[in-house]
N, C-alpha and C positions, 0 to 999 in steps of 0.2 A: 772233438772240434776240427775241423778240416784246416789244412795249412792256409788257405786263402782266408778263412774266418780269423785264425790267429794272427795273420799279418796285418788285417784291417784293425784289429784290436790293439796291436802293437803301434801302428801308425797313429791311432786315436789317442793312445796314451802319451806318446811323444809329443803330438800336438798340443795336448792339455798341459804337459809338463812345461813346454816352451811358453805357453801363456802364463803358467804359474810362476816361472822365472821372470817374466816380464813384471808381473805383479810384485814378485820379491824385490826386484831392482828398484821399485818405487816405495818400499816400506822402510820407514826410519828405524825399525828394530834390527834390520840386517846391517852387518858391518859394511863399511865402504868398499873393501876389496871383493867381497862376495857380490855387492851390488854391481860393481864394475864387470865382473866375469858374467854374472846372470844377464845383464844387459847386452853384453858383446855376444853371448850366445844366442839370446832371443833375437837380436837384430840380424845376426848371421842366418838363423833359421828361417826368418820371415823375409829376408832379403831375396830378390830374384837373381842376385849376382852369387855365383859359386866360387869356392876356392879352386875347384877343379871343374872345367866346364863339362856338362853332361854328354857332349858329343864325342869325348875321348873314350873309346871302348874300355870297358872294365873299370878303369880308374875314375870315370866320369862320375859314377855313382858312389864312390869311395866315402865322400864327405857325408852324404845322407845315410849311409848304411852303417859306417863305422866310426868316423869322426865326430859327427853331432851327438849320436847316443852316448858315446864315451864321455864327451864334454859335458853332456846334460847330467850324466851319473855322478861326475865329479863335483860339479857345483851343487847338485841337489845334497851330496853327502856333507857340504860345508854349511848347509842351512839346518838349524835345529829341526828335528822331526815335528814337534808341535806347530811350529811356524809353516813348515811345508805342508802339513795337512790343511792348514788353514788357507794357504795360498792355492792349494789343489781344489779345495772346496769353492773358493771364489772363481777359479778358472772354469770349473764345471758350471757354476751358475752364469757366468758370462757366455759360455758356449751354447747354453740353452736359449739365449735371446734370440728373437727373430732376426733374420738377415735381410737387409734392404737391397733388393736387386736393382732397384732404380738408382740408388746411390751408387752401387757399383757400375752401372751402366754409365752414369754422369761422369764418374771418375775416368772410365776407359775412354769416353768421348773427349774430355778434357785432355788427357794424354796424347790422343791421336791428333787433335787440334794444335797442340803444342808442337808435336813433331813436325806436322805439316807446316806450320808458320816458320819454324826453324829451318826446314828445308828451303821454304821460298826465300826466306831473308839470306841465308848463307850459300845457296847454290850460285855457283858462278855464272855471269851473264854471258851469253855468246858473244863471240868477237864480231865486230862488224867489218 
């Protein structure tokens, strides 16, 4: 297996584990402190806001390459193996669902319209 293929497989596994942690955070069989940690990690992984901005050389990708996988591994160890296997299976099934590109486009248009409206409302008027 080439390095690129291994890297893609690793990224796919991380994405699936993030979804599994999101599912775990909503399951009543998981202790509250594990739910809190799982939700925090899933929210951070899915959030467009980074702890360390990506434009900072070398350090920018530190959270995606080191911090996030380590945090995932720690929380996954806190969840009993049979439950984690169940959550991973549920995540796999969810990831096989079709993706709606129209819904994604509608959300993007909504965000752009909201940003435009905010700029229009908040932009200072020219002095007379």
